[in-house]
N, C-alpha and C positions, 0 to 999 in steps of 0.2 A: 592789649588798650592802655592809655596812660592818659591823664588830666594833671595840669601841673598848675603851681603859683598859687602858692596858699588854701587854706584849710576850709570847710562847708562851703564850696563852691557850689554853683551846679547851673546849667545851660541848656537848653530845650531847643530845638525846632524844628518845622514842620515844612518840606519842600511838596508842591503839590504832584512833578512828577520824578519818582522813584528809579525809574530805568533811565534817566539821567544819568544817577548818581553809580549806577550799576552799571552802564559803560566809564565811565571815569573812571571810577575803582576798580575794574578789571583791567582794562589798559594799563595803568597806573603798578599796578601789580607784575608787570610782563617787566618793568626796570627798576621798578625801589622794594624793598622789603618793607619799610614805614611807612607813614604819611600822617605831617602834620596837621590839624585842620584849626585855625586860631578862631575863635567866636569872641566876637567882640562886642558890648551892648550900643556901640553909638556906630561903629563901620560894619560889622554883619560878621558874614565870612568869607574868610581868604586861605586861601593854598599858596605855597610858595614852595617848592621843591625842584632840586637837581639828581639828576639819575650820577652814579658814580662816576661814571667816567668823565663828567662835565661836559656833556655833549649838547644834553637836553634841560632847557628849564620852565619849568611848570607852574603858571601864574593863573590864580582864579578868585575873583572877589564877585561877592554876593552881598547887596546892603541888606538892611534890615526886612525893607516893603519887599523882599522877592521873596520871605517865605509868607506863609497863610499863618504862621505862628512864629514868634521868636522870644528869646528869653537867656539872658547871660547877668550874671551879676556883675562881673566883672571879666578883663581879658583874659581870658585861658585858652591851654594847649590841647586840643584831644589828639592823642598819637594814634593813628591805628595802624594794628599789624594787618598787612594791604591782602595776601593770601586768606585771613581767618576772615575779614571785612567782604571779602567778594564774593567768597563761598557762603555768607546770610545775604549778599544782596541781590545772587541769582534766585533768590525764593520769590523776588518783587514780580508781580504780573502787570500788564501796559494802565491798567487805571489805579496800581497803588500811590500811594503817597508817600513820601520817602521822613522818617522820625529817628532824628538822632537826639538822647539826652544823657546826660554826665551830671556825678557826685565826686566828693572824692573815693569813694568806696569801689562805684562802679561806670560801666558805659553799657547804655542801650541803644542799638539798632532795631529798627523797627517799621514796619507798614501799617496804615492806614486804605480800607478799602474804601469803595466809591459809595458802599452802606455803613459805613463808621465802622466797622469792626479793626482792629486794633489786633497785631502779633506782631513778639516782642523779642529780643533775643539780646539774655543779661548777659557781661562777662565783666570780671572782677577788673579794677584797674590794677594797673601794674607799674613799676617804678620802670623810669627810664628818663633819658636826656633827648632834645632836639636840636641838631645843630641849626642855627639861623644861615640864611642865605643872603649873601649881602646883595646890595643893590647893586644893579648894573647900570653903568652910565655908556647910553647909547644915543649918537646924535646920529638918529633919524629921519633922514629928508624927505621920506616916499612914502606915500599911504595908500593903502586901495581897500575899500573893504567890500566884501562880497554875501552875501546871501549865505548864510551858513551852509542847509543844505546842497547849494549847488556847489558849493567848494567840495563838499563830503563827494557829491556823486562824480566830480570832477576826478578826485584821488583814486575813487576806487575803479573809474576807468582807466587812468594812469598806472596803475599799480601790475596791470595785464601787460603794459607796452614795456617797461621797464623798472628796475630797482632806484635809478638816480631821477629826484624832480629837478627841474630846472623852471624859473622864474625868472623872464625877461622885463624888464619894466622900463617901456616907452613911453612917448609922449602922450600918445592920445586912450593907452591902456598897459595891461599886461597880457604876458603871453604866458602859459602854464605847459610846460611838454615833458616828455616820456620818451626816453629811445633805448632800441636793443639794436641785434643785427637783422630783426626784421622788418627794422623800420621805425618811425617817429609819427607818435600820436600829439597833437597840441590842439588845446583851447585858446582863442582870442577872449579877452575883457575889455568889456569899453564904457564909458557912459553910455554914450550914441546909442550901444545897442541895447542898452539896458542889463545889463550884467555886471556892473557895476552901481553900487550904491553914494561911494563917493570916492576921489582922488585925487592926489596931491602927486601930480609928475615928476619925474627926478632932474635935475640940471642937465646932465646927462645920462643916455640910454646905458644898460646894466642886466648885465646877467648874472644869477647866484645859482647854485648850485646844492641840493642837499640828498642824504639817502630817505629814501622813502621809506624806509623800516620806520624812522622816526615821525614824520608827518602823519603817519597813518593813526598814532598814538591822536592827535588833535582835532581829526578830520571830524 
């Protein structure tokens, strides 16, 4: 694990749900060897990473107010060995909070129980570098907002129906489906049906196809 940019820097944040970080790092470790977590005193915590095949771009942003405790002297990158970090995060229980702190010499991953008991795992900082992911210029004209748990449950069911996910954007909503030789399974999401929180329809209906292997990382 590495912390770069300057000397005598320190960062520390506490997040209310350790299991969220456990699942995130576990899934990302399937595609990446290392991950840089950028900690900024004004912007909070952000992650931008792309898998080696340049198929999947991961973006996560959490402002300082998203954390129970947040401190950053200045903007730094904490680079994690994902295999190592995932093994540590496996120890997180349902009610644990997640703690990360880093200095010039070490990185600490820890847990805080509901009774206030703290458990820490210290790893020396290592030298290394991080390749910046360029900003993407995408002209997105269609937007759908779905409750995360509903989307996750839908993907879990579609995984059993096929390997390719199809998303069709129509005037009234979105249809998400998967198919195989056994048949097709499809789910419709609309504002009127209460399954879409927000929706901007496309100028013309269209269908995109995605490999479910990558979609399951984000569910």
